[in-house]
C-alpha positions in Angstrom: 33.3 22.9 25.1 30.9 22.6 22.2 29.2 19.3 21.5 29.8 18.7 17.8 30.9 15.4 16.4 29.6 15.3 12.9 25.9 14.2 13.2 22.7 15.9 13.7 20.6 15.2 16.9 17.0 14.5 16.7 14.9 15.3 19.7 13.5 12.1 21.4 9.9 12.8 20.5 10.6 13.4 16.9 12.7 10.1 16.9 9.8 8.2 18.7 7.4 9.5 16.3 9.5 8.3 13.3 9.7 4.8 14.9 6.0 4.8 15.5 5.3 5.7 11.9 7.5 2.8 10.8 5.8 0.3 13.2 2.3 1.3 11.8 3.6 1.1 8.2 5.1 -2.4 8.8 1.8 -3.5 10.5 -0.3 -2.5 7.7 2.1 -4.1 5.2 1.8 -7.3 7.2 -1.9 -7.3 7.0 -1.7 -6.5 3.2 0.7 -9.5 2.5 -1.4 -11.9 4.6 -4.6 -11.0 2.6 -2.8 -11.1 -0.6 -1.2 -14.3 0.3 -4.7 -15.9 1.1 -6.4 -14.4 -2.0 -3.6 -15.4 -4.4 -2.8 -18.8 -2.8 0.9 -17.6 -2.3 2.6 -19.2 0.5 5.6 -16.9 -0.4 3.5 -13.8 0.5 2.3 -15.3 3.7 5.9 -16.3 4.7 6.9 -12.6 3.9 4.1 -11.3 6.0 5.5 -13.4 8.9 9.0 -12.0 8.2 7.5 -8.4 8.2 5.8 -9.2 11.4 9.3 -9.9 12.9 10.2 -6.5 11.4 7.5 -4.8 13.2 8.4 -6.6 16.6 12.0 -5.5 16.1 10.6 -1.9 15.8 8.6 -2.3 18.9 11.6 -3.6 20.8 13.6 -0.6 19.5 10.9 1.9 20.3 10.6 0.7 24.1 14.4 0.4 24.4 14.8 4.0 23.4 12.2 5.1 25.9 13.9 3.1 28.8 17.3 4.2 27.8 16.3 7.9 28.4 15.5 7.1 32.0 17.9 8.8 34.5 20.3 6.8 36.6 18.8 5.7 40.0 20.0 3.8 43.1 19.6 0.4 41.2 20.9 1.5 37.8 23.7 3.8 38.8 25.0 4.0 35.3 21.6 4.6 33.9 19.5 2.5 31.5 21.5 3.2 28.1 22.6 -0.3 27.9 19.1 -1.5 27.1 19.5 -0.2 23.6 22.6 -2.3 23.2 20.7 -5.3 24.2 17.8 -4.4 21.9 20.4 -4.1 19.0 21.8 -7.5 19.9 18.2 -9.1 19.7 17.5 -7.2 16.4 21.1 -8.1 14.8 20.7 -11.7 15.9 17.1 -11.9 14.3 18.6 -10.5 11.0 21.4 -13.1 11.0 18.9 -15.9 11.7 16.6 -14.7 9.0 19.4 -14.5 6.6 20.3 -18.3 7.3 16.7 -19.2 6.8 16.5 -17.3 3.4 19.6 -19.2 2.3 17.9 -22.5 3.3 14.5 -21.5 1.6 16.4 -20.5 -1.5 18.0 -23.8 -1.6 14.7 -25.6 -1.3 13.2 -23.5 -4.0 16.0 -24.4 -6.3 15.1 -28.1 -5.6 11.3 -27.7 -6.0 10.5 -24.3 -7.4 6.9 -23.0 -6.6 4.6 -21.5 -9.0 4.9 -17.7 -8.8 1.6 -15.6 -8.7 3.3 -12.8 -10.7 1.1 -9.6 -10.4 0.4 -10.2 -6.7 3.9 -10.6 -6.0 4.9 -7.5 -8.1 2.2 -5.3 -6.5 2.8 -6.4 -2.9 6.7 -6.5 -3.4 6.4 -2.9 -4.7 4.3 -1.9 -1.6 7.0 -3.6 0.7 9.7 -1.8 -1.2 8.1 1.5 -0.3 7.5 0.6 3.3 11.0 -0.8 3.9 12.5 2.2 2.1 10.3 4.6 4.2 11.3 2.9 7.3 15.1 2.9 6.3 14.7 6.7 5.6 12.8 7.3 8.8 15.7 5.7 10.7 18.8 6.8 8.8 19.5 10.1 10.6 18.8 8.4 14.0 20.9 5.3 13.3 24.4 7.2 13.6 24.0 7.7 17.4 22.4 4.4 18.3 23.3 0.8 17.7 19.8 -0.2 18.4 18.4 2.0 15.6 21.3 1.2 13.3 20.3 -2.5 13.6 16.7 -1.5 12.4 18.1 0.7 9.7 20.3 -2.2 8.3 17.4 -4.7 8.6 15.0 -2.5 6.7 17.6 -1.7 4.0 18.2 -5.4 3.5 14.5 -5.9 3.3 14.2 -3.2 0.7 16.7 -4.9 -1.3 15.0 -8.2 -1.0 11.8 -6.7 -2.3 13.7 -5.5 -5.5 14.8 -9.1 -6.0 11.3 -10.5 -5.3 9.7 -7.9 -7.8 12.4 -8.7 -10.4 11.9 -12.5 -10.0 8.1 -12.2 -10.4 8.8 -10.0 -13.3 10.8 -12.6 -15.1 8.2 -15.2 -14.1 5.6 -13.5 -15.9 7.6 -12.8 -18.9 8.6 -16.6 -19.2 5.7 -19.1 -19.0 7.4 -21.6 -16.8 8.9 -19.0 -14.7 11.9 -21.2 -14.0 14.2 -20.4 -16.9 16.2 -17.2 -17.4 15.7 -15.3 -20.6 17.1 -16.9 -23.6 20.5 -15.8 -24.6 20.8 -13.9 -27.7 23.3 -15.5 -30.3 26.4 -13.5 -30.8 
C-alpha cells in the first residue's frame, strides 16, 4: 500500500542540516544583538538577545530530540524513542507561552515608564532579526507538518518574525516623532 498522505518527506540528514543552519543563524543574531545593545546602550536589544538565545536553545533541544527519536526500539524502550520529540515540543511550547506572558508584562511596564528608543540600531538589528526568524521559519516549514517538535519551532520563529516587524515599526515611528511616545498626529477631516 502506498505511503501518501499529503506532505513531502525530508530525509533526516537534510532536516538536520536545516536545523543546524537555523541554530548558527540564531547564534550569530544573538551575538549581534548583544554587541548592538552594548554599543547603543539599549537594554531592549540585550533583552531581545537573551530571548534569541532561548530560541537557539529551543533549536538545540529540537535538533537532539530529532536524532534521539530516530533510534530504533530496544529492550528498554520497546516502542522506540519517538516520544522524545513530544517532550521537546512540550518544552518549546511552554517556553513560548512563558515568553508571551513576559512580553505582556514588559509591554505593560513600558506603557507605565517608556524607555528612550535607539531608533536606527533597533531598525537595523530588528531587520536582521526579521531575516533570521523568517529564514528559520522557512527552513522548518516543510518539516513541521510531520513533527510536533519542529512545529513548535516553526510557530516560535514565526511569532518572533512578527514581533520583529512590530519592533522595526515602533522604532521607525519613534524616529519620526521626537518624543517617540506619541502616535502620528491625526489629520483633520
